[in-house]
C-alpha positions as CSV (number, residue, x, y, z in Angstrom):
1,T,-68.2,-66.1,10.3
2,M,-66.4,-64.9,7.3
3,V,-64.8,-61.9,9.0
4,G,-63.7,-64.9,11.6
5,I,-62.1,-66.9,9.2
6,L,-60.1,-64.2,7.7
7,A,-59.0,-63.1,11.1
8,V,-57.7,-66.7,11.8
9,F,-55.9,-66.7,8.4
10,A,-54.7,-63.2,9.3
11,L,-53.2,-64.6,12.5
12,V,-52.0,-67.2,11.0
13,L,-50.0,-65.4,8.2
14,V,-48.7,-62.8,11.1
15,F,-47.7,-65.9,13.1
16,Y,-45.4,-67.5,9.9
17,A,-44.4,-63.9,9.2
18,L,-42.8,-63.7,12.5
19,K,-41.3,-67.0,12.8
20,S,-39.4,-66.2,9.6
21,V,-37.9,-63.4,11.4
22,K,-33.9,-64.2,12.8
23,G,-32.6,-62.1,16.1
24,P,-29.1,-61.8,16.3
25,A,-28.4,-65.1,17.8
26,A,-29.7,-66.6,15.1
27,L,-28.1,-65.1,12.3
28,R,-25.0,-65.5,14.4
29,R,-25.1,-69.4,14.3
30,E,-26.0,-69.4,10.5
31,K,-22.8,-67.7,10.2
32,V,-20.6,-69.9,12.4
33,P,-18.6,-71.8,9.8
34,D,-17.8,-75.7,10.5
35,E,-14.7,-76.1,11.4
36,S,-14.3,-79.4,10.3
37,S,-14.8,-78.5,6.8
38,T,-12.0,-76.2,6.6
39,K,-9.3,-77.4,5.0
40,P,-5.8,-75.8,4.5
41,P,-4.6,-75.3,1.1
42,R,-2.3,-78.2,0.2
43,K,0.8,-75.9,-0.3
44,W,0.2,-75.1,3.4
45,V,1.5,-78.0,5.4
46,Y,2.9,-78.4,8.8
47,K,6.9,-77.0,9.3
48,P,8.8,-78.8,12.1
49,D,10.8,-76.2,14.2
50,L,14.2,-76.6,13.7
51,F,15.2,-73.8,16.0
52,P,16.7,-74.5,19.6
53,A,14.5,-73.5,22.9
54,S,17.1,-70.7,23.4
55,H,15.7,-68.9,20.4
56,Y,12.1,-68.7,22.3
57,E,13.8,-68.1,25.9
58,I,13.8,-65.0,27.4
59,P,17.3,-63.7,28.4
60,T,18.2,-62.7,32.1
61,H,20.6,-60.4,30.6
62,P,21.5,-58.4,27.4
63,D,23.6,-60.6,25.0
64,P,25.7,-58.1,22.8
65,Q,26.2,-61.4,20.5
66,C,22.2,-61.8,20.1
67,K,21.0,-61.1,16.3
68,P,17.8,-59.0,16.0
69,K,14.8,-61.5,15.1
70,H,12.1,-60.5,12.6
71,N,9.6,-63.2,12.7
72,L,6.7,-61.9,15.2
73,Y,3.0,-62.9,16.0
74,F,1.5,-60.3,18.2
75,L,-2.2,-61.4,18.8
76,R,-4.0,-58.4,19.1
77,T,-6.5,-58.4,22.0
78,H,-9.1,-55.6,22.2
79,Q,-9.0,-52.2,24.4
80,T,-6.2,-53.4,25.8
81,G,-3.1,-50.6,24.5
82,T,-2.5,-52.7,21.4
83,S,-2.3,-49.6,19.4
84,S,0.7,-47.9,20.6
85,V,2.4,-51.5,20.7
86,T,1.3,-52.3,17.0
87,N,2.9,-49.0,16.2
88,I,6.3,-50.2,17.6
89,F,5.9,-53.2,14.5
90,Y,4.8,-51.4,12.0
91,R,7.6,-48.8,12.1
92,Y,10.2,-51.9,12.6
93,G,8.5,-53.7,9.4
94,K,8.8,-50.8,7.5
95,E,12.2,-49.8,8.4
96,H,13.5,-53.6,7.6
97,H,11.5,-54.2,4.4
98,L,9.3,-57.3,6.5
99,T,6.4,-58.5,5.1
100,F,2.8,-58.5,7.2
101,V,0.3,-60.8,7.4
102,M,-2.9,-59.2,6.1
103,Y,-5.4,-58.0,3.8
104,P,-5.4,-55.5,1.5
105,L,-6.4,-52.2,3.8
106,K,-8.0,-54.3,6.5
107,L,-7.3,-54.0,10.3
108,H,-8.7,-57.2,10.8
109,L,-8.5,-61.0,9.7
110,N,-11.3,-62.2,9.1
111,Y,-12.5,-61.4,13.2
112,P,-14.3,-63.1,14.6
113,G,-13.6,-66.1,12.2
114,R,-10.5,-68.0,11.5
115,F,-8.0,-66.8,8.7
116,N,-8.8,-67.1,5.0
117,M,-6.4,-69.3,4.2
118,H,-6.6,-69.5,0.4
119,Q,-6.3,-65.4,0.1
120,L,-3.5,-65.3,2.3
121,E,-1.6,-67.8,0.2
122,N,-2.6,-66.0,-3.0
123,M,-1.2,-62.8,-1.3
124,M,1.9,-64.6,0.3
125,P,5.2,-62.3,-0.6
126,D,8.3,-64.9,-1.8
127,Q,10.1,-64.1,1.7
128,G,7.1,-65.2,3.4
129,Y,5.3,-63.5,6.0
130,N,7.3,-62.2,9.3
131,I,4.9,-60.3,11.2
132,L,1.5,-60.7,12.2
133,S,-0.2,-57.8,14.0
134,Q,-3.7,-57.2,12.7
135,Y,-7.0,-58.0,14.7
136,S,-7.5,-61.8,14.6
137,R,-8.6,-64.5,16.5
138,H,-5.8,-67.0,17.4
139,H,-5.7,-70.7,16.4
140,F,-2.3,-72.1,16.8
141,M,-1.9,-74.5,14.2
142,D,-3.2,-71.7,11.3
143,A,-0.5,-69.1,12.9
144,Q,2.1,-72.0,12.4
145,R,0.8,-72.6,8.6
146,I,1.0,-68.9,7.6
147,M,4.2,-67.9,9.5
148,N,7.5,-68.0,9.0
149,P,9.9,-71.2,11.0
150,G,10.9,-69.6,14.1
151,T,8.3,-67.2,15.0
152,I,8.0,-65.8,18.5
153,F,4.4,-65.6,19.8
154,T,3.2,-62.6,21.8
155,T,0.4,-60.9,23.2
156,L,-0.9,-58.2,25.6
157,L,-3.5,-58.2,28.6
158,R,-5.0,-55.8,30.7
159,H,-6.8,-55.8,34.1
160,P,-9.9,-57.1,33.3
161,V,-12.3,-54.3,35.0
162,D,-10.6,-51.7,32.9
163,Q,-11.0,-53.8,29.9
164,F,-14.4,-54.1,30.1
165,L,-15.3,-50.6,31.1
166,S,-13.1,-49.4,27.9
167,V,-15.1,-52.0,25.8
168,F,-18.2,-50.6,27.4
169,H,-17.3,-47.0,26.9
170,N,-15.9,-47.4,23.5
171,F,-18.2,-49.8,21.9
172,E,-21.3,-48.2,23.1
173,I,-22.6,-50.9,24.7
174,S,-25.1,-49.1,26.5
175,K,-26.6,-48.4,23.0
176,E,-27.4,-52.1,23.1
177,M,-30.4,-51.9,26.1
178,K,-33.1,-50.7,24.0
179,N,-35.0,-49.6,27.4
180,L,-31.9,-47.5,29.0
181,L,-33.1,-44.1,30.5
182,P,-30.8,-40.9,30.6
183,H,-31.3,-41.4,34.6
184,H,-30.3,-44.9,34.6
185,N,-26.7,-46.2,35.6
186,P,-25.8,-48.0,32.5
187,Y,-23.8,-50.6,34.8
188,E,-26.6,-51.5,36.9
189,E,-29.2,-51.7,33.9
190,F,-26.5,-54.0,32.2
191,F,-26.3,-56.3,35.1
192,R,-29.5,-56.8,35.9
193,R,-29.8,-58.9,32.4
194,P,-26.3,-59.7,31.2
195,D,-26.8,-62.6,29.3
196,R,-29.8,-61.4,27.8
197,I,-28.1,-58.2,26.3
198,T,-25.6,-60.3,25.6
199,M,-27.4,-62.6,23.5
200,M,-29.2,-60.1,21.8
201,A,-26.3,-57.9,21.1
202,S,-25.4,-56.7,17.4
203,E,-22.4,-58.6,15.4
204,T,-20.3,-55.9,16.0
205,V,-19.6,-56.1,20.0
206,Y,-21.1,-59.5,20.7
207,H,-17.9,-61.4,20.9
208,L,-16.4,-58.4,23.1
209,I,-18.9,-58.0,25.8
210,Q,-17.7,-60.8,28.0
211,N,-14.3,-62.6,28.3
212,S,-12.9,-60.7,25.1
213,M,-9.5,-61.4,25.8
214,S,-9.9,-65.3,26.3
215,F,-12.2,-65.1,23.4
216,D,-9.6,-63.4,21.0
217,L,-7.0,-65.6,22.3
218,G,-9.2,-68.7,21.1
219,L,-11.6,-70.1,23.9
220,N,-14.7,-70.8,22.6
221,T,-18.3,-68.7,24.5
222,H,-19.5,-72.2,25.4
223,Q,-16.4,-73.0,27.2
224,F,-16.7,-70.1,29.4
225,K,-18.8,-71.9,32.6
226,N,-16.5,-74.9,32.2
227,S,-13.9,-74.9,34.6
228,T,-11.9,-78.2,33.4
229,A,-11.8,-76.1,29.7
230,V,-11.0,-72.8,31.1
231,D,-7.5,-74.2,33.1
232,E,-6.8,-76.2,29.7
233,F,-6.8,-73.3,27.6
234,I,-4.8,-71.2,30.0
235,E,-2.1,-73.8,30.1
236,K,-2.3,-74.4,26.3
237,I,-1.8,-70.4,26.1
238,D,1.3,-70.7,28.7
239,K,2.7,-73.3,26.0
240,E,2.1,-71.6,23.0
241,F,2.8,-67.9,23.8
242,H,6.7,-67.3,24.5
243,L,5.7,-63.6,26.2
244,V,2.5,-62.4,27.5
245,M,2.7,-58.6,28.1
246,I,1.0,-56.7,30.6
247,L,-0.3,-53.4,30.2
248,E,0.0,-52.7,33.9
249,L,3.8,-53.4,33.6
250,L,3.9,-52.2,29.8
251,D,7.8,-50.6,29.8
252,E,9.0,-53.6,32.0
253,S,6.9,-56.1,29.2
254,L,8.9,-54.3,26.4
255,V,12.3,-54.3,27.9
256,L,11.4,-58.3,28.1
257,F,10.6,-58.3,24.5
258,K,13.3,-56.2,23.6
259,R,16.0,-58.7,25.2
260,L,13.8,-61.9,23.8
261,F,13.8,-60.3,20.1
262,C,17.5,-58.3,20.5
263,W,16.0,-54.9,19.1
264,D,17.4,-51.7,20.0
265,L,15.9,-50.1,23.1
266,K,15.0,-46.7,20.7
267,Q,13.1,-49.0,18.4
268,L,10.6,-50.0,21.4
269,V,9.9,-45.9,21.9
270,Y,5.7,-45.4,21.9
271,V,3.1,-42.9,22.7
272,K,-0.1,-43.4,23.9
273,L,-2.9,-43.2,20.8
274,S,-5.6,-44.5,22.8
275,V,-7.3,-42.4,26.1
276,N,-6.7,-45.7,28.5
277,N,-9.7,-43.9,30.9
278,E,-9.6,-44.8,34.3
279,Y,-13.3,-45.6,34.5
280,S,-13.0,-47.9,37.2
281,N,-12.5,-44.8,39.7
282,S,-15.7,-44.2,39.2
283,I,-17.7,-47.3,39.9
284,S,-19.1,-48.9,43.1
285,E,-17.0,-51.9,44.6
286,D,-20.5,-53.9,43.8
287,I,-20.1,-53.1,40.0
288,R,-16.4,-54.2,40.6
289,E,-17.2,-57.4,41.7
290,K,-19.9,-58.1,39.3
291,I,-17.6,-57.5,36.4
292,M,-14.8,-59.6,37.8
293,D,-17.7,-62.4,38.2
294,W,-19.4,-61.7,34.7
295,N,-15.1,-61.8,33.4
296,S,-13.9,-64.6,35.4
297,V,-12.3,-66.5,32.9
298,D,-10.3,-63.0,31.6
299,Y,-9.5,-62.6,35.6
300,K,-8.3,-66.1,36.0
301,L,-6.0,-65.4,32.8
302,Y,-4.9,-62.2,33.8
303,N,-3.8,-63.4,37.2
304,H,-2.0,-66.0,35.8
305,F,0.3,-64.2,33.3
306,Y,0.6,-61.4,35.7
307,E,2.2,-63.6,38.2
308,K,4.4,-64.9,35.6
309,M,5.8,-61.9,34.4
310,K,6.7,-60.5,38.2
311,K,8.7,-63.9,38.5
312,I,10.3,-63.4,34.9
313,I,10.9,-60.1,36.2
314,A,12.6,-61.2,39.4
315,Q,14.7,-63.4,37.7
316,Q,16.5,-60.7,35.2
317,D,19.8,-59.3,36.2
318,E,20.5,-55.3,37.8
319,S,20.6,-53.8,34.5
320,F,17.2,-54.7,33.6
321,H,15.3,-51.8,35.8
322,K,17.9,-49.6,34.7
323,E,16.7,-50.7,31.0
324,V,13.2,-49.7,32.3
325,E,13.8,-46.4,33.2
326,M,16.1,-45.6,30.0
327,L,12.8,-46.4,28.3
328,R,10.9,-44.4,29.9
329,Q,13.1,-41.5,29.6
330,I,13.4,-42.1,25.8
331,N,9.8,-41.5,25.6
332,K,9.6,-38.7,27.3
333,D,12.5,-37.2,25.5
334,F,10.8,-38.4,22.2
335,S,7.5,-36.4,23.3
336,K,8.7,-33.2,24.5
337,E,10.8,-33.1,21.4
338,C,8.5,-34.0,18.9
339,Y,5.0,-32.6,20.2
340,A,4.1,-29.1,21.0
341,K,0.3,-30.2,22.2
342,V,-1.5,-33.3,23.1
343,F,-5.2,-33.2,22.8
344,P,-8.1,-35.8,22.8
345,V,-9.8,-36.7,19.4
346,Y,-12.8,-38.7,18.0
347,N,-15.1,-38.3,21.0
348,G,-12.1,-38.4,23.6
349,N,-11.6,-42.0,22.5
350,K,-8.1,-41.6,20.6
351,I,-5.2,-38.8,21.1
352,G,-3.8,-36.2,18.7
353,Y,-0.5,-34.4,18.6
354,S,0.7,-31.4,16.6
355,L,4.1,-31.0,16.2
356,N,7.2,-28.6,17.3
357,E,7.9,-26.6,14.5
358,S,11.5,-27.6,14.7
359,H,10.2,-31.2,13.8
360,E,7.5,-30.8,11.1
361,K,9.2,-32.3,8.7
362,N,10.7,-35.2,11.3
363,L,9.2,-38.7,9.9
364,T,9.8,-40.4,13.5
365,C,7.7,-38.1,15.2
366,K,5.2,-38.4,12.3
367,D,5.2,-42.3,12.4
368,L,4.6,-42.4,16.2
369,A,1.5,-40.4,16.3
370,T,0.1,-42.5,13.5
371,D,-3.2,-44.3,14.1
372,D,-2.9,-48.2,13.0
373,V,-5.9,-47.8,10.7
374,T,-3.4,-45.3,8.3
375,Q,-0.2,-47.2,9.2
376,T,-2.2,-50.4,8.0
377,H,-2.9,-48.6,4.7
378,V,0.6,-47.1,4.4
379,I,2.3,-50.9,4.5
380,A,-0.7,-52.3,2.3
381,L,0.1,-49.8,-0.3
382,K,4.0,-50.5,-0.6
383,Q,2.9,-54.5,0.1
384,F,0.7,-54.9,-2.4
385,K,1.6,-51.9,-4.7
386,D,1.0,-53.6,-8.1
387,K,-2.5,-55.3,-6.7
388,L,-4.6,-52.5,-5.5
389,P,-6.8,-50.5,-7.7
390,P,-6.5,-46.7,-8.3
391,S,-9.8,-46.1,-6.3
392,D,-8.3,-47.7,-3.4
393,I,-5.4,-45.2,-3.5
394,L,-7.4,-42.5,-3.8
395,M,-9.7,-43.6,-0.7
396,V,-6.5,-43.9,1.4
397,R,-5.3,-40.4,0.2
398,N,-8.8,-39.0,1.3
399,H,-8.8,-40.9,4.6
400,M,-5.1,-39.3,5.3
401,Q,-6.2,-36.1,4.6
402,N,-9.6,-36.0,6.6
403,L,-7.4,-38.0,9.6
404,K,-5.0,-35.4,9.4
405,K,-7.1,-32.6,10.2
406,H,-7.5,-34.1,13.5
407,N,-4.2,-35.4,14.6
408,P,-1.6,-32.8,12.5
409,A,1.3,-34.7,13.5
410,M,0.8,-38.1,12.0
411,L,1.9,-39.1,8.6
412,A,1.0,-37.0,5.6
413,W,0.1,-38.1,2.0
414,G,3.2,-36.8,0.6
415,D,5.3,-38.2,3.2
416,V,4.1,-41.5,1.9
417,Y,3.9,-40.8,-1.8
418,K,7.8,-39.9,-1.8
419,V,8.6,-43.3,-0.1
420,L,6.5,-44.9,-2.6
421,H,7.6,-43.0,-5.6
422,P,11.1,-42.0,-4.7
423,E,12.2,-41.5,-8.6
424,Q,9.6,-38.6,-8.7
425,S,11.1,-36.1,-7.1
426,I,8.6,-33.2,-8.0
427,L,5.6,-33.7,-7.5
428,D,2.4,-31.4,-8.3
429,K,1.5,-29.6,-4.6
430,N,-2.3,-30.8,-5.4
431,E,-2.0,-34.4,-5.8
432,L,-0.5,-34.4,-2.3
């Protein structure tokens, strides 16, 4: 009898111990803050828009009288080719001494939560913020508070099948499936129980598994099956963003960007920094349909803006397609001049380059081949020069030296140091 009582007591203890263990879903619910309790700092109030409507309209032809626009909000979506596009904005910002919305040395802005407004206010430069191009989750009122007046809103979308497969591989979603065997097809196993796998997924990938482009643009997960909310969301994004670029029409999108922002075509040169593998070529039609059904919101969002992009292109003058061809030719010329070899790095997910001997000191070639994390570090070293502790600067130097072993064409620590300390013409080679 005593043994029976002790056994019952032990079972009760085990029950309450297991009850206290919280799964990923419970932990996520705890982390989600109550948005109504998050009040913006008093200093940041709504700023009325005093710019004419033409400021935000995409011209149908080049305007020789236009002036470059420097205030840009680029909402980065995941696995859509944004690494190459943000490289354009990083280079332009550095060239024109513009300021970036960022936390020191961070590629994300509190993603998947909202901005930390108090922290960004404390770090805000005197000229305000010119460019936002870090990973963040779209919230229009927060963006208006944080950005300078006259800011133009842009983003980039990719076909949902390719985007989902890219997320699936690069974020190793198959590891979220605990009982997956080597001979199992990971896609088939995922779609046997997608809701369960998503609910139990780790914090890193939870928000990326389903309709991640729509989530990045501000739609909440509980609204995915609400057709009215989805339609209102797409209409809202259409009103808030002045240009939604399409990866499958990237060169055309960048020429439209060039006309809208009045930048020079050579400033829009880019090279591929990530491998956009065409995983969709290796999947069955059944899996393709399941992916589109699972990402039905992203599919509806993508189709809306793809059709809109085609209409905008059709409205352009005859010189538009000539500019597209010019951009493609400039890209080819730059790649041929700058780089001797192109090769995959980091398990084949990224692209590395080696420089031609004649361009080993060319900073433009190096800048083009530099990844977004390093670009963020380089910008932060300048923007937060007097606020970063020596340990952070040492971390950046070590990070760059390590990456350069894999991608020899990227910026070197010596290139960055010379820009930050132009007064020091002679440097100890050991420091570089």
